[in-house]
C-alpha positions in Angstrom: 3.4 -14.2 32.2 3.2 -10.5 33.1 -0.1 -8.7 32.7 0.0 -5.5 30.6 -1.2 -2.2 32.0 -3.8 -0.2 30.2 -1.2 2.1 28.9 1.0 -0.7 27.6 -2.0 -2.1 25.6 -2.7 1.4 24.2 0.9 1.8 23.2 0.9 -1.6 21.4 -2.3 -0.7 19.6 -0.9 2.6 18.5 2.3 0.9 17.1 0.1 -1.5 15.1 -2.0 1.3 13.7 1.1 3.4 12.8 2.6 0.4 11.0 -0.6 -0.2 9.0 -0.7 3.6 8.2 2.9 3.4 6.9 2.0 0.4 4.7 -0.9 2.3 3.2 1.2 5.3 2.5 3.9 3.1 0.8 1.3 1.4 -1.4 -0.2 4.8 -2.3 3.1 6.1 -3.3 3.8 3.1 -5.5 0.4 3.2 -7.2 0.7 7.0 -7.8 4.1 6.5 -9.4 2.7 3.8 -11.6 -0.2 6.0 -12.7 2.3 8.8 -13.5 4.2 6.3 -15.6 1.1 5.4 -17.5 0.5 9.1 -18.3 4.1 9.8 -19.2 4.6 6.8 -21.4 1.1 6.9 -23.0 0.4 3.2 -22.2 -2.7 1.6 -20.8 -1.1 -0.9 -18.5 1.9 -1.0 -16.1 2.8 -4.4 -14.9 5.1 -6.4 -12.7 5.9 -4.0 -9.9 6.9 -6.3 -7.1 6.5 -5.2 -3.6 7.4 -6.8 -0.3 5.2 -5.9 2.7 5.4 -7.6 6.1 7.6 -10.3 4.6 5.1 -11.2 1.9 5.7 -10.6 -1.8 3.1 -9.0 -4.0 2.9 -8.1 -7.7 1.0 -4.9 -8.6 -0.5 -4.2 -12.0 -2.4 -1.0 -12.9 -4.5 -0.7 -16.0 -6.2 2.4 -17.3 -9.9 1.7 -18.0 -12.9 3.5 -19.4 -15.1 5.3 -16.9 -17.3 2.9 -14.8 -20.6 4.5 -15.6 -20.4 4.1 -19.4 
């Protein structure tokens, strides 16, 4: 088994971080579009948005709630 150089390890770590960042951006875009849909359609809940990330399937539901401090 070949040993990795310091730079190869750094490159691998950067690829992993970049991949995680892309996943967070994708989830943020999905959630933002769901919130816009809540506002546009005047509903309290948007359900059953199915997402596949890293080969795993997820179901996202967003519900409008009253403020946390009341």
